[in-house]
C-alpha positions in Angstrom: 50.8 138.8 29.8 49.3 140.3 33.0 50.8 143.4 34.4 52.3 142.9 38.0 51.9 146.1 40.0 54.8 147.2 42.1 54.6 150.6 43.9 57.3 153.2 43.5 59.2 153.8 46.7 57.4 157.1 47.2 54.1 155.3 47.3 55.0 152.7 49.9 53.4 153.3 53.3 54.2 152.1 56.7 50.6 151.0 57.2 50.6 149.0 54.0 53.9 147.3 54.8 52.8 146.5 58.4 49.5 145.1 57.1 51.4 142.9 54.6 53.7 141.6 57.4 50.8 141.1 59.8 49.7 137.7 58.4 51.5 134.5 59.5 51.6 133.1 56.0 53.0 136.4 54.5 55.4 136.7 57.3 56.7 133.2 56.6 57.1 134.0 52.9 59.1 137.1 53.8 61.2 135.1 56.3 62.0 132.5 53.7 62.9 135.1 51.1 65.2 136.8 53.6 66.8 133.5 54.5 67.1 131.7 51.2 66.9 134.6 48.7 64.9 134.6 45.5 62.3 131.9 45.1 59.6 131.1 42.6 56.0 130.9 43.8 56.0 127.1 43.4 58.8 126.8 46.0 56.3 127.8 48.7 54.5 124.6 49.3 51.9 125.6 51.9 48.8 123.5 52.4 46.4 126.2 51.3 44.6 127.0 48.1 46.6 128.3 45.2 44.3 131.3 44.9 44.9 132.1 48.6 48.7 131.9 48.0 48.3 134.2 45.0 46.5 136.7 47.1 49.3 136.7 49.7 51.9 137.3 47.0 49.7 140.1 45.6 49.4 141.8 49.0 53.2 141.6 49.5 53.9 142.9 46.0 51.4 145.7 46.1 52.6 146.9 49.5 56.1 147.1 48.3 57.6 144.3 50.5 58.3 142.0 47.6 59.4 142.3 43.9 58.1 139.7 41.4 59.5 139.2 38.0 58.5 136.8 35.3 60.9 134.3 33.8 59.2 132.2 31.3 56.2 130.7 33.0 57.5 131.3 36.5 57.2 134.2 38.9 60.5 134.9 40.8 60.1 136.7 44.1 62.6 138.7 46.1 62.5 141.2 49.0 62.7 144.9 48.3 65.2 145.2 51.2 66.9 148.4 49.9 63.5 150.2 49.5 62.3 149.0 52.9 65.5 150.0 54.7 65.5 153.4 53.0 61.9 154.2 54.0 61.7 152.4 57.4 65.2 151.8 58.7 65.5 148.7 60.8 61.9 147.6 60.4 62.5 144.5 58.4 65.4 143.4 60.6 63.2 143.7 63.7 60.3 141.9 62.2 62.5 139.0 60.9 64.3 138.7 64.3 61.0 138.3 66.0 59.5 136.0 63.4 59.7 132.3 64.3 59.8 129.7 61.5 56.5 127.9 61.0 56.7 124.5 62.7 54.2 122.9 60.3 53.2 123.7 56.8 50.0 125.7 56.5 
């Protein structure tokens, strides 16, 4: 089983979080997790390569924006809202308020 890296709260940086949130696909993933709650990777049916989606999930996870846990063969994703709020108060709320849902699937 492959190890999924998640930074400790003390290793999360504003630059890393902003980078992760700066891509439209990653921002849509975060918006959906904030709206719907936990979702597995397969729930995000964007019209882009699976390897590209995996890279987006990796960037979100390794920046500290998202937590991924394995359940059987699935990866379940959730936002690290408590950590983000503790480190960068109000950032996630501001970003999500300004994020518009994608009109079409990528």
